[in-house]
N, C-alpha and C positions, 0 to 999 in steps of 0.2 A: 287653615291646612288644605287644599283640594281634596276634595271625597274621594278621587282615586288614590291619593298618597295614605289618607285615613284607611280607605279599605285594604290596601294593600300593607300595612303595618299591621292593622287588626287581624288579617290572615294568619300574619306570623304570630303575632301574641296567643290568639285562640287556639290556632291548629297546630303550628309549628312543624308543618309537613315536611320543609326542606330545609330546617334548620335556622337559625339565625333568631329565633323568638326571644330567646335569652337575652342576647345583646340587645334587641331593640327595645326590650324590658327594662333593661338598665339605663336607657338614653330617654324615655319619653314617659311621660305623668299624662294622667286621665284627662286632665286640664290642657293637655295640646290638641284634644278632640273635641269636635262639636256634635251639639244635638244627641242624637240617639247612640251615635258613635261613642259619644263621653261615657255614656252607660256601658257599653260594651266595654270599652277600653279598662274602667274602673273596675269592673267583675274582675276581667281577665288578669289585669296585675296585683289585685289582692289575691286571687287564686294563685299565682306564681309566686306570691311572697310568703304564703301560708303553707304551702305545699312544694317546697324545695325547688321552685323555678321551673317545676313543670306545666307544660301546657293543659288548659282545661279541657280541651275538646269541645265538641259540641253537647255533648249530654250534660256536662257538667254546668257549661256558661250557660246555656238555655235554662237550666234548673235554677240557678242563681238570678237570672234575669228576670223570670218569671215570679220570683219571690219579692224581688224590689219593685215591682211594677213600674218598669220604665217607661220612658215618653214612646208614645206610639202605638202601645199596645203590644198584647202577647202575637198576634197575627203579623205585623209590620217587624216585629224582632225574630221572628222564625225566618222570615223571607229575607232577611239581610244576613242570618247565619247561614242559609243556603247558598246565599251569593257568595259570602268570603270562604265557605267550605269549597265552592265549586273552584275557585281560583287559587287557593291556598297551594296547591302544588307548582302553579306557574310563576309563584314570586319568587324572584333571584335574593336571596338573602343579603348579599355583599351591597347590590344596589339599594334595597330597602335601607339598610342601616346608614348608608351614606346620606339617602334622601332625609331619614329620621335626623340625623346630625344636623344637616341642613338647616332643617325646620326650625328645631329646636335653638340653634344659634340665631336664626332670624327673629324668632320669638323673644329671645331675651332682648335683642338690639330694640326690638320693638317697644317692650315693656319699660325699657330704660328710658326711651326719648320720652 
């Protein structure tokens, strides 16, 4: 998945500033994300599953990621979270949901082949 698509989906999963994060959470799995984005997605999706579908927000996701000692270290993780938070309000949830579905469908075809 292109990094911009991953960042767009993660912004919805973590911050859900403009809605659509719950829909995206029902479509994607952590395995659909690469590298450090996988770590962020795993934490966000797990949090949503445990706490009634609510977005974790920066404070909770950062705390959970630091406990897990994710790839790239804490400074890189904080930088990524700041970037996601800055763009969270700009993400159009319907567009992001459509792109998430396309990506999951392509991944399924790729895996089947």
